[in-house]
N, C-alpha and C positions, 0 to 999 in steps of 0.2 A: 398433476393431470391424468388424464386415463391412457392406457395404452393404443387404444385406438385414435387417439391424437397423436399421437408421434410422429414426427416427420411435418406437421403441419405447423403453417405460418403463426406467428405471434397474432397476428390480426385475423387470420381466421378463427383460432380458438378464442380468440378475447370477444368475436361478432357470436359464436356459437353459445356461449357463456350470457350474452345481453341479449340471449333474445326476446326477453320480456319485454324488453324497450325497444327492439327491432332497430338497431342502429344501424346506420349507411355504413359503406364501408369508408366512405371521406370522413364520418365520426368516429368511427375507429381507428381510421388511422391518424387524426387529429389529434385524441385521446393520449394514444401514443407518444408523437411528436412533444405533444404536452409536457413529458418527462413524468407521467402521471403511472407508470407500468413497470415495476419490477418480476424480473425472472432470477428465480433461489433469493439472492441477498444484493443482485447489482442493477440498478435501471439499465432499461433496458428503450431506446428509441426507432430502432428498426421491427417496422411493422413487417418487414419479411423474413425476419431469425426464424428459424425451422428449430421446433424445440424438442425434447427428448424427453422418452415417458421417463417419469418421477420427477421433474422439474415442474415447481411451484412457480405460477402466474399471482402476481397480487396488484388489485389494482388498488392503486392510491385517494385518498380525498383529494387530496390536493398536490399540486405540483410541485418537487422537488429543485429547489433554488440552485443554480450551478452554483460550486464552491468558487470561492475568493481567490484568482490564478488559474481561471479555467477560461481566463481569453487571452491573447497574445499582450492584449495590453497589459493585463493584472501579471503576466508571466515575468518574473528577473532571471534571466540571461550573466549570469556571473561572468562567463569566460567564452569567448565563441574565437576559433581560430579555424584555419584551413582543415583541421584533422580533429577535433575534438569539441564540443560545448556540452557548459554546464549549468543548471540552470536551479532556481529552486521548488519545489514542488509544493504544493501546496495540500491538504489532508481531504480527501474525497474522490482525489482523481485518481486516474489506473494510470499506472504507468504505463501497460505496452496495452494492445489491442487483444482480447480474446480472440482465440484461431477463426470461430464460426464467423467474428467480424472481420475479417482480415481481406475480405473482396466488398465491403463496403465503400460504396461510391461518397465520391467527397461530400455532397451535398448529406448523407449522416455522420458523416466523420466533424463534421461541422457542428451538428447536434448534439454528440457527445463526443467532444475530442479526447485523446489520451492526450500523458504529457507528452510521451513520441510526437506526436500531431502538434501540438502548440509550439515544441521547442523549434521543430521543421517550420514551422509558419513565424516563429518568431529570428530567428534565422535570417529566415527569407527574408522581412522585415526589414533586420539592420543592414542586409547587404543589398537592400534595393532590387531583390529581384524575384520573378513568382516562383512560387514554391515547389512548380512542376519541374524548374527546371533544375532542383537539389535534387541530388540522390537520396535515399529512403535511412535516415539514420538509422546506425545499426547500437541495437540491444548489447551490453555486457555488465551490467547490472538491474536491481529493480527495486523498488519500496511497495507496501502492501500500500493498498487504496487508504486507508487512513491511516496511515504517515506520512509524518513531512519531512521535507529535508532535502538536502546534497543531491543531486542525480547528475549523472556524466553518461553520454551517449557518443559514438567513436559518428563520427562525419565518413572516414575511408575506411577501406578492406584492410589495410598496415596500422591504424590508430586500434581498430578491432582486436584484430591478432595481440598489438603491444599491450594491449589493455588487460586483454581476457587472460594474458600473460602472466602480468602480473596481479589479477584477483584469484587465480592458478596458483600462486606463489603465497600469495599472502601478503602482498608487500603493500597493499593500498591503505591508507590510513582511512579505517571508518570509525568514528564515535558517534553512539546515541544517547541521547536525554529521557527519561524514563522516570515516571512517578507511580510509583505500588506503594500497596498497604503493610503497614508495619515498617519495623527497620533492620530490614536485610544488615550482614555486617560486609567490610570489604572483600572480595573472595572473585576466586577461577573457575570457573563452572566448565568442567570436561565430560563431554559424553557422548556416545554414538546413537546418532540421530535417521529413522526409520521414519518411512511415509505410514505405518500404520502400526501404532504401538499395541495393539490387543483392542480400541475401541474404538476405530475408525478415523482416530487422529496422528499426526505426525506425532514421535514422543523420540523419550528416550530407552534405549534398549542393554540389556545385561548380555545381551545371547555374544559369544566371542566373533572376529569377524562377520560382525552384520551390522550396514547401517554405515554413514560417512562420519567422522569425524569431528565435532565441534566444539571449540572453546571461544569462551567468554571472557574477557576479565571487567570486574565490575567494581566501583570504588562509589564513595558517598558523596554528592556535592551540598545535599542539606536534608538536616533531617525537619521534618514539619510535625504536625499537631497529630502522629497516629499514620503517618505516611511518610516519603523517604522519595527525594530527589536523585536518582541514582547518574552514574556514567557508566557509559557500557559501549567498552571497546573492543569493537568485531575480530577476532587474530583469524575465524577462520568467517564463511558468508555463506551459512546452508539456509534452506527456507525456513521461516519463521525461529529464527535461532535461538533472538534475545528473546521470545515471548514463551518460548518454551522453556528454558533455561530458566528465566524469574519464576513462572509457574509450577513448574517442576522442584523448583527451593521455597513454596510457597508463599512466594509474592508476586500473584500474577499481574502484570501493568494494566494500572485501571482504566476503564472502557475497554478491555476484551472481554467478547463474548464466544470469543472459541476455546482460548485455554485459561479460561476461569475455574480449575478443579484442582486440588490436593492430589498428590498422587495417592491416596485411596478413593478419590471419587468425590468427594465434599466439596459443594459447590463454594469459592469462596468470597462472600457478602463482600458487594465494591458501592457503600453511599456514596463515594465521593462523589458524585454528581458530575464526573468528567465529562467532558463534551463528547470523546469519542475518544479511541484510542491513543495513550496518553504517550507517544511515544513517537519522537525526533530525529534524524540523522542529523546533528548537529556540524560534525566534522567530516572533512572527504580532503583526504591528499594523495598524491601519485607522482613519479616520474613521467613525462611526456614523453608520449610514444615515439616520440621522433626527433626531436629535440634534446631530450634527454634531461631540460629541466626539472628543478621539482615546483610543482603545484600542489596549492595548500586553500582551503577556503575552510569557514567559520558561519554559521547561521544560527541565529538566536532562535529561542523559542519563537513560536509567532503565537499570536496575541490571545487566541484562547486556549490554549495553555499555561499562557503567562498568568491569566484569569485563574484557573484551576489553583497553581501552584499558590498565586498570593491571599488565596479563599482560605487554604488549607494550613499557608503559614501561620493567618491570623486567627487560625483556632475553627474552621472551617469544619465537616462530619469529622467526627473521630471512630475510630473501630478497634477491636481489641488485636493486639501485636499478635500477629501468627508467628511469629519465630519458634 
């Protein structure tokens, strides 16, 4: 996007770029609403979204279908009480809304809902109340857009404080399943993570007193043909922690388009055919912030990753072991 277009709405920029076909404002808005426009890596359905200099706008040939679970009918609620709600997140859904979208009206939210929206609507449905009568859900953690698995939201301020304290003390049980190339050994990976490791991406640093300490415990679930299904237990919960730790160990998560390089900068080949980031939050447990009772859930791999593991188990694409 040109510097002169910074601050313009998505609809205005798109219409100006399509001037040859002279589309009407109605047509441009319809194209955006039809889920055919991406800003950066994310689908955007808000024609009034103000763009920033350097952002890339992409017009897609076909509409992007909503992922399974992107409706209240498809969302699985594992637990609901007066203070917390636990749900199963499908891949392809943002956990929370981008700051630029916080003022979206309801009609725009319904076109491109986040997990936070869906969980609130699902709670309202189960309680037989209108969504606007319920307080907004409070964020205590999140999963990356392409990661599936279990997520908890707080429904009250006191629950938010209680859960937040448990996350800060690292007492929440969080275990993930990941498919990676090669055959890494069971290990504990510990490093200090920074926002920019020197190439514009998050990563580890060896500089003293810099970054946030991160610890990931890794065990082997199953060895596959040239790949491994790993179990990754978080001791801490930093942004992209598992993806960074596995990538820096030479075994990036299959389907990861960001952390797919070795420490020397070489791109790790990924012929796995992973349909998306092969990372799934399979286990979640914590102490109820009000009652003190122990709560625990597990969620098996979703069908897309089951299919991937089955194919690799039967001798799917093989690569040289990067160990």
